[in-house]
KEMI-853346 format. One record per residue (C-alpha): x, y negated, z negated; residue in three letters; residue number from 1. Coordinates in nm, 3 decimals. Layout:
N
PT        u        v        w  residu  num
PT        X        Y        Z     ALA  NUM
...
This chain:
273
PT        u        v        w  residu  num
PT   -3.384   -2.847    2.676     MET    1
PT   -3.269   -3.208    2.675     THR    2
PT   -2.908   -3.313    2.713     ALA    3
PT   -2.912   -3.464    2.363     THR    4
PT   -3.042   -3.142    2.208     LYS    5
PT   -2.788   -2.938    2.403     THR    6
PT   -2.506   -3.164    2.282     LYS    7
PT   -2.629   -3.132    1.921     THR    8
PT   -2.629   -2.752    1.944     ILE    9
PT   -2.280   -2.749    2.097     LEU   10
PT   -2.144   -2.980    1.825     VAL   11
PT   -2.300   -2.760    1.554     ALA   12
PT   -2.161   -2.446    1.717     ALA   13
PT   -1.816   -2.603    1.746     LEU   14
PT   -1.826   -2.708    1.380     ALA   15
PT   -1.924   -2.353    1.277     ALA   16
PT   -1.649   -2.210    1.496     LEU   17
PT   -1.393   -2.450    1.344     THR   18
PT   -1.501   -2.353    0.993     LEU   19
PT   -1.488   -1.982    1.084     SER   20
PT   -1.143   -2.025    1.240     THR   21
PT   -1.021   -2.215    0.932     SER   22
PT   -1.139   -1.934    0.703     ILE   23
PT   -0.983   -1.673    0.932     ALA   24
PT   -0.651   -1.861    0.936     GLU   25
PT   -0.658   -1.896    0.558     GLU   26
PT   -0.718   -1.523    0.520     ARG   27
PT   -0.448   -1.449    0.777     TRP   28
PT   -0.207   -1.655    0.565     GLN   29
PT   -0.296   -1.431    0.271     ILE   30
PT   -0.244   -1.128    0.491     PHE   31
PT    0.102   -1.244    0.605     THR   32
PT    0.195   -1.364    0.258     GLY   33
PT    0.249   -1.727    0.363     ASP   34
PT   -0.048   -1.896    0.196     GLY   35
PT   -0.159   -1.982   -0.157     PRO   36
PT   -0.309   -1.669   -0.309     VAL   37
PT   -0.477   -1.633   -0.647     THR   38
PT   -0.706   -1.342   -0.573     ALA   39
PT   -0.460   -1.060   -0.644     TYR   40
PT   -0.557   -0.914   -0.981     ARG   41
PT   -0.399   -0.619   -1.163     VAL   42
PT   -0.426   -0.465   -1.508     ASP   43
PT   -0.100   -0.503   -1.706     PRO   44
PT   -0.067   -0.130   -1.785     ALA   45
PT   -0.200    0.173   -1.603     GLN   46
PT   -0.177    0.551   -1.638     LYS   47
PT   -0.152    0.765   -1.325     TRP   48
PT   -0.156    1.133   -1.230     PHE   49
PT    0.099    1.231   -0.966     LEU   50
PT    0.139    1.558   -0.778     SER   51
PT    0.443    1.585   -0.552     SER   52
PT    0.541    1.864   -0.311     PRO   53
PT    0.804    2.117   -0.427     PRO   54
PT    1.161    2.017   -0.347     ARG   55
PT    1.268    2.373   -0.265     SER   56
PT    1.092    2.667   -0.104     LYS   57
PT    0.924    2.885   -0.363     GLY   58
PT    0.906    2.609   -0.626     ASP   59
PT    0.577    2.485   -0.770     LYS   60
PT    0.437    2.140   -0.709     ARG   61
PT    0.561    1.873   -0.951     LEU   62
PT    0.271    1.733   -1.154     GLU   63
PT    0.288    1.474   -1.430     ALA   64
PT    0.119    1.167   -1.579     VAL   65
PT    0.309    0.839   -1.557     TYR   66
PT    0.273    0.492   -1.708     ASP   67
PT    0.292    0.199   -1.468     PHE   68
PT    0.366   -0.145   -1.611     SER   69
PT    0.285   -0.470   -1.432     TYR   70
PT    0.448   -0.799   -1.528     GLU   71
PT    0.388   -1.139   -1.372     ARG   72
PT    0.659   -1.397   -1.312     ASP   73
PT    0.666   -1.732   -1.131     SER   74
PT    0.692   -1.559   -0.793     LYS   75
PT    0.441   -1.276   -0.828     GLY   76
PT    0.420   -0.931   -0.985     VAL   77
PT    0.685   -0.681   -1.097     ASN   78
PT    0.595   -0.311   -1.108     ILE   79
PT    0.801   -0.063   -1.309     LEU   80
PT    0.754    0.313   -1.328     TYR   81
PT    0.944    0.642   -1.367     PRO   82
PT    0.873    0.905   -1.103     ILE   83
PT    1.019    1.252   -1.041     ASP   84
PT    1.361    1.193   -1.195     GLY   85
PT    1.392    0.834   -1.078     ALA   86
PT    1.323    0.476   -1.187     ARG   87
PT    1.143    0.250   -0.944     VAL   88
PT    1.101   -0.126   -0.949     GLN   89
PT    0.890   -0.316   -0.698     ILE   90
PT    0.867   -0.696   -0.687     LYS   91
PT    0.575   -0.853   -0.501     LEU   92
PT    0.472   -1.207   -0.418     ASN   93
PT    0.127   -1.343   -0.506     GLU   94
PT   -0.016   -1.191   -0.188     ALA   95
PT    0.113   -0.850   -0.300     ALA   96
PT    0.370   -0.854   -0.020     ARG   97
PT    0.712   -0.703   -0.082     LEU   98
PT    0.992   -0.917   -0.228     ARG   99
PT    1.216   -0.627   -0.320     SER  100
PT    1.213   -0.253   -0.382     TYR  101
PT    1.474   -0.051   -0.569     SER  102
PT    1.505    0.310   -0.678     ILE  103
PT    1.762    0.467   -0.910     GLU  104
PT    1.787    0.846   -0.883     CYS  105
PT    1.852    1.009   -1.221     LEU  106
PT    1.859    1.381   -1.138     SER  107
PT    2.132    1.557   -0.938     SER  108
PT    1.864    1.739   -0.739     GLU  109
PT    1.702    1.415   -0.627     LEU  110
PT    2.039    1.253   -0.553     ILE  111
PT    2.131    1.547   -0.329     LYS  112
PT    1.797    1.533   -0.148     ALA  113
PT    1.806    1.152   -0.102     ALA  114
PT    2.175    1.120   -0.019     GLY  115
PT    2.221    0.825   -0.257     TYR  116
PT    2.188    0.743   -0.626     ASP  117
PT    2.067    0.385   -0.573     ARG  118
PT    1.877    0.223   -0.287     MET  119
PT    1.728   -0.123   -0.243     SER  120
PT    1.525   -0.321    0.010     VAL  121
PT    1.516   -0.701   -0.018     ASP  122
PT    1.307   -0.938    0.193     VAL  123
PT    1.527   -1.223    0.314     GLU  124
PT    1.339   -1.467    0.532     GLY  125
PT    1.243   -1.279    0.848     GLY  126
PT    1.456   -0.974    0.777     SER  127
PT    1.487   -0.674    0.548     LEU  128
PT    1.822   -0.617    0.376     ALA  129
PT    1.863   -0.243    0.314     ILE  130
PT    2.143   -0.104    0.097     LYS  131
PT    2.224    0.232   -0.061     SER  132
PT    2.504    0.351   -0.290     HIS  133
PT    2.653    0.679   -0.407     MET  134
PT    2.885    0.690   -0.710     ASN  135
PT    2.946    0.315   -0.686     GLY  136
PT    3.035    0.324   -0.315     LYS  137
PT    2.814    0.158   -0.058     GLN  138
PT    2.675    0.398    0.203     LYS  139
PT    2.430    0.177    0.394     ILE  140
PT    2.429   -0.200    0.441     ASP  141
PT    2.207   -0.321    0.724     LYS  142
PT    1.947   -0.579    0.813     LYS  143
PT    1.630   -0.537    1.012     LYS  144
PT    1.453   -0.836    1.167     ASN  145
PT    1.079   -0.813    1.117     VAL  146
PT    0.769   -1.019    1.191     SER  147
PT    0.596   -1.198    0.898     PRO  148
PT    0.292   -0.980    0.969     ALA  149
PT    0.481   -0.655    0.903     VAL  150
PT    0.347   -0.468    0.599     LEU  151
PT    0.558   -0.239    0.382     ASP  152
PT    0.458    0.118    0.299     MET  153
PT    0.632    0.101   -0.041     GLN  154
PT    0.371   -0.145   -0.171     CYS  155
PT    0.082   -0.075    0.067     MET  156
PT   -0.154    0.019   -0.217     ASN  157
PT   -0.111   -0.326   -0.376     GLN  158
PT   -0.121   -0.520   -0.047     THR  159
PT   -0.452   -0.365    0.057     LEU  160
PT   -0.595   -0.428   -0.290     GLN  161
PT   -0.500   -0.797   -0.265     ALA  162
PT   -0.664   -0.817    0.077     MET  163
PT   -0.989   -0.662   -0.046     LEU  164
PT   -0.993   -0.885   -0.355     GLN  165
PT   -0.940   -1.185   -0.125     SER  166
PT   -1.245   -1.096    0.081     GLY  167
PT   -1.056   -0.943    0.374     ILE  168
PT   -1.244   -0.622    0.448     ALA  169
PT   -1.191   -0.510    0.807     ALA  170
PT   -1.015   -0.256    1.024     SER  171
PT   -0.703   -0.377    1.203     PHE  172
PT   -0.367   -0.279    1.353     LYS  173
PT   -0.024   -0.406    1.257     THR  174
PT    0.341   -0.304    1.226     ASP  175
PT    0.450   -0.123    0.909     VAL  176
PT    0.796   -0.076    0.761     HIS  177
PT    0.811    0.288    0.652     ILE  178
PT    1.159    0.332    0.507     GLN  179
PT    1.520    0.256    0.590     GLY  180
PT    1.429   -0.013    0.844     GLY  181
PT    1.200    0.201    1.061     ASP  182
PT    0.894    0.003    1.175     VAL  183
PT    0.591    0.164    1.341     TYR  184
PT    0.261    0.038    1.477     ARG  185
PT   -0.027    0.167    1.262     MET  186
PT   -0.406    0.158    1.268     LYS  187
PT   -0.592    0.067    0.948     PHE  188
PT   -0.949    0.197    0.951     GLU  189
PT   -1.174    0.080    0.667     LEU  190
PT   -1.446    0.320    0.551     MET  191
PT   -1.702    0.329    0.271     GLU  192
PT   -1.776    0.648    0.078     SER  193
PT   -1.926    0.774   -0.244     SER  194
PT   -1.700    1.083   -0.230     ASP  195
PT   -1.365    0.998   -0.062     PRO  196
PT   -1.224    1.352   -0.087     LEU  197
PT   -1.479    1.463    0.172     LEU  198
PT   -1.305    1.244    0.433     LEU  199
PT   -1.048    1.517    0.493     SER  200
PT   -1.077    1.893    0.448     ALA  201
PT   -0.711    1.952    0.543     LYS  202
PT   -0.574    1.907    0.190     TYR  203
PT   -0.565    2.134   -0.113     ASP  204
PT   -0.651    1.877   -0.380     TYR  205
PT   -0.507    1.942   -0.730     PRO  206
PT   -0.773    1.991   -0.999     ASP  207
PT   -0.661    1.690   -1.205     ALA  208
PT   -0.672    1.475   -0.891     PHE  209
PT   -1.028    1.587   -0.808     LYS  210
PT   -1.143    1.518   -1.163     GLN  211
PT   -1.006    1.164   -1.149     ALA  212
PT   -1.190    1.067   -0.827     ILE  213
PT   -1.548    1.094   -0.943     LYS  214
PT   -1.814    1.119   -0.669     PRO  215
PT   -2.120    0.899   -0.682     GLY  216
PT   -1.932    0.567   -0.717     ARG  217
PT   -1.885    0.300   -0.452     SER  218
PT   -1.545    0.328   -0.283     TYR  219
PT   -1.371    0.161    0.007     ARG  220
PT   -1.105    0.371    0.177     VAL  221
PT   -0.834    0.256    0.412     TYR  222
PT   -0.727    0.537    0.645     VAL  223
PT   -0.388    0.475    0.804     LEU  224
PT   -0.254    0.650    1.113     SER  225
PT    0.032    0.597    1.354     LEU  226
PT   -0.036    0.459    1.699     GLU  227
PT    0.097    0.636    2.012     PRO  228
PT    0.357    0.744    2.099     PRO  229
PT    0.459    0.811    1.736     ALA  230
PT    0.116    0.966    1.668     ALA  231
PT    0.200    1.248    1.910     LEU  232
PT    0.486    1.352    1.681     VAL  233
PT    0.315    1.272    1.349     PHE  234
PT   -0.067    1.298    1.384     PRO  235
PT   -0.137    1.293    1.009     HIS  236
PT   -0.318    1.024    0.811     ARG  237
PT   -0.277    0.840    0.481     PHE  238
PT   -0.569    0.755    0.250     TYR  239
PT   -0.584    0.459    0.010     PHE  240
PT   -0.893    0.447   -0.215     VAL  241
PT   -1.037    0.139   -0.390     TYR  242
PT   -1.318    0.132   -0.646     ASP  243
PT   -1.556   -0.153   -0.559     THR  244
PT   -1.720   -0.125   -0.903     GLN  245
PT   -1.383   -0.206   -1.063     ARG  246
PT   -1.295   -0.518   -0.864     ASP  247
PT   -1.152   -0.312   -0.575     HIS  248
PT   -0.886   -0.162   -0.803     SER  249
PT   -0.659    0.085   -0.628     PHE  250
PT   -0.747    0.427   -0.768     CYS  251
PT   -0.611    0.702   -0.541     ALA  252
PT   -0.375    0.790   -0.259     TYR  253
PT   -0.291    1.101   -0.057     TRP  254
PT   -0.180    1.186    0.294     GLY  255
PT    0.086    1.302    0.534     GLY  256
PT    0.148    1.665    0.625     LYS  257
PT   -0.095    1.879    0.420     PRO  258
PT    0.179    2.113    0.293     ASP  259
PT    0.401    1.816    0.197     GLU  260
PT    0.130    1.581    0.071     ALA  261
PT    0.161    1.362   -0.235     GLU  262
PT   -0.146    1.293   -0.450     PHE  263
PT   -0.184    0.994   -0.684     GLN  264
PT   -0.490    0.910   -0.896     ALA  265
PT   -0.540    0.646   -1.159     ARG  266
PT   -0.664    0.777   -1.493     LEU  267
PT   -0.922    0.527   -1.617     PHE  268
PT   -1.027    0.528   -1.982     SER  269
PT   -1.391    0.561   -2.078     GLU  270
PT   -1.409    0.181   -2.099     GLU  271
PT   -1.317    0.166   -1.731     GLY  272
PT   -0.964    0.025   -1.775     ARG  273
C-alpha cells in the first residue's frame, strides 16, 4: 500500500470518527438535557391503569384507572395526574429531564405514611432543592449537588422515551436520583421482546395489566438495577416498556420487591392512541 493511499484512508477514517464523535456528543447533550431537543413527543391526554401495593397488612391492592394530562410550555412539558389520594405535577424540559416535581397528599392515610402533606423537588443549576411541609410548617429544606448526567426516577419513563425517540438506543450506566436526595449508581439494560411480561416470573401481574400489554408486538424494554454495593441490599429490578410500533411510546412499568410492586399500563384505544 502506498503512502498516499494510506494517508487517504487515515483521513477518511478520521473524518468518519469526527462525524461519529459529533453525533455521539449531540446525543449525549440530549441525554444530559443540555442540547436542543425536538424529538420528545407525547400525546396530550392518556389513560392509565395503576395497581399499587396495600398500605396496611391485610388490605387489598389499590387498583384504578387514571387520566394523565400533558401540556407544553416554552420550557418543556407539564404532566398532571391524580394518584392514590394525591395530586402530582411534574415539569420537564424538552429533553424530558426533570425541572420540578411536586406532590400534594389529600388523604390522612397517605399523609401519615409519607410524613408530609406537600413535597417538592426543584432543579436549580447543578443541585436539587428538596422541601416538604406538614400543616403549613416546613419539615425538610435541603439541597443536593448532582452531576448534569444524573437522571431522576420520578420522570424516568419520560426521559427514556425521549432518548429512544431521539435515536439513543443502548445499554448504559449512570447515577439516578431516587427520592429525597438519595443518588445511586444504576445499570440500564436495553432489551427487545414481543412479550415483555416473560422477562420476569417473580411478579403476580394483575389481570388488567396483563390485558393491556398485548404479546406479539414489538417492544423495547429498559431493565434498571442498582450497582454494587447497593445491589446487595436491594437486588430487585425495574422494567420500563416502550412500544416501537407507536413511536416508542411508554406503555408499561413495574418493578421493585415483588410483594410491594407497583404496576402501570397505558390503556390505548382501538385507534392506537
